[in-house]
C-alpha positions as CSV (number, residue, x, y, z in Angstrom):
1,M,150.6,84.8,113.9
2,K,150.6,87.1,110.9
3,D,147.8,85.1,109.2
4,R,145.6,85.5,112.3
5,K,146.1,89.3,112.3
6,T,145.3,89.4,108.6
7,N,142.1,87.3,109.0
8,F,141.1,89.4,112.0
9,D,141.6,92.7,110.1
10,Y,139.6,91.4,107.2
11,D,136.8,90.0,109.4
12,L,136.7,93.4,111.3
13,I,136.2,95.3,108.0
14,I,133.5,92.9,106.9
15,G,131.8,93.2,110.3
16,Q,131.9,97.0,110.2
17,Q,130.4,97.0,106.7
18,G,127.5,94.9,108.1
19,E,127.1,97.4,111.0
20,R,126.9,100.3,108.6
21,L,124.2,98.5,106.5
22,I,122.1,97.8,109.6
23,D,122.6,101.4,110.8
24,H,121.5,102.7,107.4
25,I,118.4,100.5,107.4
26,F,117.2,101.6,110.8
27,K,118.0,105.2,110.4
28,N,117.2,105.9,106.7
29,A,115.0,103.2,105.2
30,T,111.3,102.6,105.6
31,I,110.4,99.2,107.0
32,E,107.1,97.4,106.9
33,V,106.8,95.2,109.9
34,K,104.7,92.0,110.0
35,R,104.4,89.7,113.0
36,D,103.8,86.1,111.9
37,F,102.3,83.6,114.3
38,W,102.2,80.6,112.0
39,T,105.8,80.3,110.6
40,G,106.9,77.9,113.3
41,T,103.9,75.6,112.5
42,T,103.8,75.9,108.7
43,G,107.4,76.7,107.8
44,N,106.0,79.5,105.6
45,I,105.9,83.2,105.6
46,A,102.7,84.7,104.3
47,V,103.0,87.8,102.1
48,E,99.6,89.5,101.6
49,F,99.0,91.0,98.2
50,E,95.2,91.4,98.0
51,S,92.4,92.2,100.4
52,R,88.7,92.3,99.6
53,G,89.4,92.2,95.9
54,K,91.9,95.1,95.9
55,P,95.7,95.3,95.9
56,S,97.1,95.4,99.4
57,G,100.2,94.5,101.4
58,I,103.2,93.9,99.1
59,S,101.3,95.1,96.1
60,K,100.8,98.6,97.6
61,T,103.8,99.0,100.0
62,K,106.2,101.9,99.6
63,S,108.7,100.4,102.1
64,D,112.3,99.8,101.3
65,Y,112.4,96.7,103.5
66,Y,110.1,94.1,105.0
67,A,110.7,92.8,108.5
68,F,109.0,89.6,109.7
69,V,108.9,89.2,113.4
70,L,108.4,85.4,114.1
71,A,106.1,84.9,117.0
72,E,104.7,81.8,118.8
73,Q,107.4,79.1,118.7
74,F,110.1,81.6,117.9
75,R,108.9,83.9,120.8
76,D,109.7,87.1,118.8
77,E,113.4,86.1,119.0
78,V,113.8,85.8,115.2
79,I,113.4,88.7,112.9
80,I,113.9,88.4,109.1
81,I,114.7,91.6,107.2
82,I,114.6,91.5,103.5
83,K,114.7,94.2,100.8
84,T,111.1,94.8,99.5
85,S,112.2,94.5,95.8
86,R,113.8,91.1,96.5
87,L,110.7,89.9,98.4
88,K,108.5,91.0,95.5
89,Q,110.5,88.9,93.1
90,I,110.4,85.9,95.4
91,A,106.6,86.3,96.0
92,R,106.0,86.5,92.2
93,E,107.8,83.2,91.7
94,Y,105.7,81.5,94.4
95,Y,102.5,83.1,93.1
96,L,103.2,81.6,89.7
97,K,103.7,78.2,91.4
98,G,100.2,78.6,92.8
99,Q,101.4,79.0,96.4
100,V,98.4,81.3,97.3
101,K,96.1,81.0,100.2
102,E,93.0,82.8,101.4
103,M,93.6,84.2,104.8
104,G,92.3,86.7,107.4
105,D,88.9,87.5,108.7
106,D,86.3,85.7,106.6
107,K,89.2,84.6,104.2
108,T,89.0,88.0,102.4
109,S,92.7,88.4,101.9
110,L,95.1,86.5,99.5
111,S,98.7,85.8,100.5
112,V,101.6,84.1,98.8
113,L,103.2,81.4,101.0
114,I,107.0,81.3,100.9
115,P,108.8,78.5,102.7
116,I,111.1,80.2,105.2
117,K,114.0,78.0,104.1
118,D,113.6,79.3,100.5
119,L,114.1,82.9,101.4
120,S,117.8,82.3,101.9
121,N,118.1,79.8,99.0
122,F,116.5,82.2,96.7
123,A,118.9,85.0,97.7
124,Y,121.8,82.6,97.5
125,N,121.0,81.5,94.0
126,D,120.6,85.2,93.1
127,R,117.4,84.5,91.0
128,A,116.0,87.8,92.3
129,T,116.8,91.1,90.7
130,D,116.9,94.4,92.5
131,T,114.0,96.0,90.7
132,N,110.5,96.8,91.9
């Protein structure tokens, strides 16, 4: 029984740390929110960086975090929150791989396509740095 108590206490501490992080994000950080209708079909998240020949989206944001609300097949039941500096690093990697697509009205915007499954793989492998 002692091991169960010890594991519970540890899990409780870890859970409370997560709660404090979420509390901090929603009370103190700025969040850019994007609603993505295509992720369920394409498996990608689109991160805009240019519109009409000028920097836009992630190139111009001042937000601390990005939140992607996944619509359509996900029915707005999945939200991915990622630190902007980490998302910029991931987006740079996929930009360099040529994962760029014209999007929007009259295809006047450019976005980097990032496979949703690679968001967690990228973070896990810690290839991203915490710099802007």
